[in-house]
C-alpha positions in Angstrom: -53.0 -37.2 20.4 -50.5 -34.3 20.6 -47.5 -36.2 19.2 -47.4 -38.7 16.4 -47.5 -42.4 17.5 -45.4 -44.8 15.4 -45.9 -48.5 15.8 -43.9 -51.2 14.0 -44.8 -54.8 14.2 -43.9 -58.1 12.5 -46.2 -59.2 9.8 -48.3 -62.0 11.0 -50.0 -65.0 9.3 -53.6 -64.5 8.1 -54.8 -67.1 10.5 -53.5 -65.0 13.5 -55.1 -61.9 12.1 -58.6 -63.2 11.1 -60.2 -62.2 14.5 -58.6 -58.8 14.4 -60.1 -57.5 11.2 -63.7 -57.1 9.9 -65.4 -59.7 7.8 -65.4 -57.3 4.9 -61.6 -56.7 5.2 -61.0 -60.5 5.5 -63.1 -61.1 2.3 -61.2 -58.4 0.4 -57.8 -59.7 1.5 -58.8 -63.2 0.3 -59.0 -61.8 -3.2 -55.4 -60.7 -3.3 -53.2 -62.8 -5.6 -50.2 -62.7 -3.3 -50.0 -64.2 0.2 -47.4 -61.6 1.1 -49.6 -58.7 0.1 -52.5 -60.3 2.0 -50.3 -60.7 5.2 -49.1 -57.0 5.0 -52.6 -55.6 4.4 -54.2 -57.6 7.1 -51.4 -56.8 9.6 -51.7 -53.0 9.3 -55.5 -53.2 9.3 -55.4 -55.2 12.5 -53.0 -52.7 14.0 -55.4 -49.8 13.2 -58.2 -51.7 14.8 -56.2 -52.4 18.0 -55.3 -48.7 18.3 -58.5 -47.0 17.1 -61.1 -49.7 17.9 -62.7 -52.6 16.1 -65.2 -50.4 14.3 -62.5 -48.2 12.7 -63.3 -48.1 9.0 -60.4 -47.5 6.6 -60.9 -46.1 3.1 -58.6 -44.5 0.6 -58.6 -40.9 -0.7 -58.3 -39.8 -4.4 -54.5 -40.3 -4.4 -54.7 -43.7 -2.7 -53.7 -42.7 0.9 -55.6 -44.5 3.7 -57.8 -42.6 6.1 -60.2 -43.6 8.9 -63.8 -42.6 8.3 -65.2 -40.2 10.8 -62.0 -39.9 12.8 -59.8 -36.9 13.4 -56.8 -39.3 13.7 -54.7 -39.4 10.5 -52.8 -42.5 9.5 -49.9 -43.4 7.2 -48.8 -46.9 6.5 -45.6 -48.6 5.2 -44.2 -52.1 5.1 -40.9 -53.7 4.3 -40.5 -57.5 4.0 -41.4 -58.8 7.5 -42.5 -55.6 9.1 -45.4 -53.2 9.0 -45.4 -49.6 10.3 -48.5 -47.4 11.0 -48.2 -43.8 12.1 -51.1 -42.2 14.0 -51.3 -38.4 14.2 -53.8 -35.6 14.7 -52.4 -33.8 11.6 -51.2 -34.9 8.2 -48.5 -37.5 8.4 -46.3 -39.9 6.5 -44.0 -42.8 7.2 -41.7 -45.1 5.4 -39.9 -48.2 6.8 -37.0 -50.1 5.3 -34.8 -53.0 6.3 -31.3 -51.9 6.6 -29.9 -54.9 4.6 -31.4 -53.5 1.4 -28.8 -52.5 -1.2 -29.4 -48.7 -1.3 -25.8 -48.2 -2.7 -26.8 -49.8 -6.0 -29.8 -47.5 -6.6 -28.7 -44.2 -4.9 -28.2 -42.4 -8.3 -31.9 -43.0 -8.9 -33.1 -41.0 -5.9 -30.2 -38.8 -4.7 -28.7 -35.9 -6.6 -24.9 -35.4 -6.5 -25.4 -32.7 -3.9 -27.5 -35.0 -1.7 -25.0 -37.8 -2.0 -22.4 -35.5 -0.4 -24.5 -35.6 2.8 -23.5 -39.2 3.4 -22.7 -42.6 1.9 -23.3 -45.2 4.7 -26.3 -47.5 4.9 -28.2 -45.6 7.6 -28.0 -42.3 5.6 -28.9 -44.0 2.2 -31.8 -45.7 3.9 -32.9 -42.5 5.7 -32.7 -40.5 2.5 -34.8 -43.1 0.5 -37.4 -43.3 3.3 -37.5 -39.5 3.6 -38.3 -39.1 -0.1 -40.9 -41.9 0.2 -42.5 -40.2 3.2 -42.3 -36.7 1.5 -44.1 -38.2 -1.5 -46.9 -39.5 0.7 -47.1 -36.3 2.7 -47.4 -34.2 -0.5 -50.4 -36.2 -1.7 -49.5 -35.2 -5.3 -49.1 -38.1 -7.8 -46.2 -38.0 -10.2 -43.6 -36.2 -8.1 -40.1 -37.0 -9.2 -37.6 -38.3 -6.6 -34.7 -36.3 -8.0 -36.5 -33.1 -9.3 -39.3 -32.6 -6.8 -38.2 -34.2 -3.5 -35.1 -33.0 -1.8 -32.8 -34.0 1.2 -31.3 -30.9 2.8 -29.6 -32.0 6.0 -29.0 -35.2 8.0 -28.6 -35.8 11.7 -27.5 -39.5 12.0 -30.1 -41.6 13.9 -32.1 -38.5 14.8 -33.6 -36.6 11.9 -33.4 -35.8 8.2 -34.6 -32.5 6.7 -36.4 -32.6 3.4 -38.3 -30.4 1.0 -41.1 -30.8 -1.4 -40.4 -28.8 -4.6 -39.5 -25.3 -3.3 -41.6 -25.5 -0.2 -40.6 -25.0 3.4 -38.0 -27.4 4.9 -39.6 -30.3 6.8 -37.9 -32.2 9.6 -38.5 -35.9 9.5 -37.7 -38.1 12.6 -35.6 -41.3 12.3 -36.3 -44.4 14.4 -34.2 -47.5 14.5 -35.8 -50.8 15.4 -33.3 -53.6 16.0 -35.5 -56.0 17.9 -36.9 -57.9 14.9 -35.6 -61.5 14.2 -35.0 -60.7 10.5 -32.7 -57.7 11.1 -32.9 -54.0 11.9 -35.5 -51.7 10.4 -35.3 -47.9 10.1 -38.4 -45.7 9.9 -38.6 -42.1 8.8 -41.7 -40.2 9.6 -43.3 -36.7 9.9 -46.6 -35.7 11.4 
């Protein structure tokens, strides 16, 4: 896989997913206290099995990121209300997906510096900036990074890309993808890998 492959799907009911996950995954999901969490978890696991095969075994590394045992394929996972996103890549990768009806305006001071806020103020920018910082956090694999101090948004190309930075590292270009074919509204994914 020379380029990352991003797949977004609606979250399905557990009954529709039962035959798409392993017995061990099904048993683990049954122990979740929240039906929504169960649906999200089973949905992305089923997606991994459809792409990488029924025998793909997912585990988590020391910082809680999922990986597929014995596979060179890297994965990153995100979900937002009715949607799950899985990014497949042959190198380190990260994805975040958000519904565009979320009120990012209300929380922008919690994740954007004054300088970053000058890059834009509309919903697509605020959502892309939030998702970029979430994806950068996952990509760094370093617990405890601060959204304002350690993760930075440097540039924005509406609907195309957003450039970010982890601490003082090299700038990283993250792709933006809009998905407006969902019944519950449009989603925007930001990813790198």
